[in-house]
C-alpha positions as CSV (number, residue, x, y, z in Angstrom):
1,X,45.0,31.3,-24.8
2,X,48.5,32.8,-24.4
3,X,50.1,30.9,-27.3
4,X,47.4,31.8,-29.9
5,X,49.1,34.9,-31.3
6,X,52.4,33.1,-31.8
7,X,50.5,30.2,-33.4
8,X,48.7,32.5,-35.8
9,X,52.1,33.8,-37.1
10,X,53.5,30.3,-37.5
11,X,50.4,28.9,-39.1
12,X,50.8,31.4,-42.0
13,X,54.3,29.9,-42.7
14,X,53.3,26.3,-41.9
15,X,49.6,25.8,-42.8
16,X,49.7,22.0,-42.6
17,X,51.1,21.9,-39.1
18,X,49.0,21.5,-36.0
19,X,49.5,23.9,-33.2
20,X,47.1,22.4,-30.6
21,X,47.9,23.8,-27.1
22,X,47.8,21.3,-24.2
23,X,47.6,22.2,-20.6
24,X,50.1,20.2,-18.6
25,X,51.1,22.1,-15.4
26,X,54.4,20.2,-15.1
27,X,57.6,21.4,-13.3
28,X,60.5,22.3,-15.5
29,X,64.0,23.9,-15.5
30,X,65.4,26.8,-17.5
31,X,69.1,26.9,-18.3
32,X,70.5,30.0,-20.0
33,X,72.4,29.2,-23.2
34,X,76.1,29.1,-22.5
35,X,75.6,27.7,-19.0
36,X,74.0,24.3,-19.8
37,X,76.8,22.5,-18.0
38,X,76.4,24.6,-14.9
39,X,73.8,23.6,-12.3
40,X,74.3,27.0,-10.6
41,X,72.5,28.7,-13.6
42,X,69.5,26.4,-13.6
43,X,66.1,27.9,-12.6
44,X,62.8,26.2,-11.8
45,X,59.6,27.0,-13.7
46,X,56.1,25.6,-14.1
47,X,55.1,24.6,-17.6
48,X,51.5,25.7,-17.9
49,X,50.8,24.6,-21.5
50,X,52.7,23.3,-24.5
51,X,52.3,22.8,-28.2
52,X,54.6,21.6,-31.0
53,X,55.8,25.2,-31.4
54,X,56.1,26.7,-27.9
55,X,55.0,26.8,-24.3
56,X,53.7,29.0,-21.6
57,X,55.8,29.1,-18.4
58,X,55.3,30.5,-15.0
59,X,58.5,31.9,-13.6
60,X,59.7,34.2,-10.8
61,X,58.9,37.7,-12.1
62,X,62.2,39.0,-10.7
63,X,64.2,36.5,-12.7
64,X,66.1,38.0,-15.6
65,X,66.7,35.7,-18.5
66,X,68.5,36.0,-21.8
67,X,66.4,35.9,-24.9
68,X,67.5,32.3,-25.6
69,X,67.7,29.4,-23.2
70,X,67.1,25.7,-22.8
71,X,63.9,24.2,-21.3
72,X,63.9,20.8,-19.6
73,X,60.7,19.1,-18.6
74,X,61.0,17.3,-15.2
75,X,61.4,13.6,-15.9
76,X,62.5,14.0,-19.5
77,X,66.2,14.5,-20.0
78,X,66.1,16.3,-23.3
79,X,66.7,20.0,-23.4
80,X,64.5,22.1,-25.7
81,X,66.2,25.2,-27.2
82,X,63.8,28.2,-26.7
83,X,63.4,31.9,-27.5
84,X,61.4,34.3,-25.5
85,X,58.3,35.4,-27.4
86,X,56.4,37.5,-24.8
87,X,56.7,38.1,-21.1
88,X,54.1,39.6,-18.7
89,X,55.0,39.4,-15.0
90,X,55.2,35.7,-14.1
91,X,54.0,34.5,-17.5
92,X,56.6,33.7,-20.1
93,X,55.6,32.6,-23.6
94,X,58.4,30.9,-25.5
95,X,58.8,29.7,-29.0
96,X,60.8,26.5,-29.6
97,X,63.7,26.9,-31.9
98,X,62.4,23.8,-33.8
99,X,59.0,22.1,-33.8
100,X,58.6,19.3,-31.3
101,X,58.4,15.8,-32.9
102,X,55.0,14.2,-32.4
103,X,56.4,11.3,-30.5
104,X,58.3,13.6,-28.1
105,X,55.1,15.7,-27.6
106,X,53.2,12.5,-26.8
107,X,55.9,11.5,-24.3
108,X,55.6,15.0,-22.6
109,X,51.8,14.6,-22.5
110,X,52.0,11.1,-21.0
111,X,50.6,9.4,-24.0
112,X,52.1,6.0,-24.4
113,X,51.7,4.8,-28.0
114,X,52.3,1.1,-28.3
115,X,53.9,-0.2,-31.5
116,X,53.0,-3.7,-32.4
117,X,55.2,-5.9,-34.7
118,X,53.3,-7.5,-37.6
């Protein structure tokens, strides 16, 4: 899988963290850093898979991006700061600048955890 080499490197530094990769195929948006208030600099992408550490995106292969940018998942208003890890044509592997919280990852995956009061 495309995120495996990145996960191997991160697992050495964070051996207790899970780096399970989930296929989601959801639309998203890329906003270059420095332009996050401008809608003119917002590009569409398809988020193929995601983990707590990064994601695989499908983008227009002619699109030139800076090394750092924000990723927004359609339907979720939070922006995730990212750094390009590897790019091959239309496939872009990104590393998140901080690990995704488990609850946020569950929200992205459509898992609804119900909390019950005792």
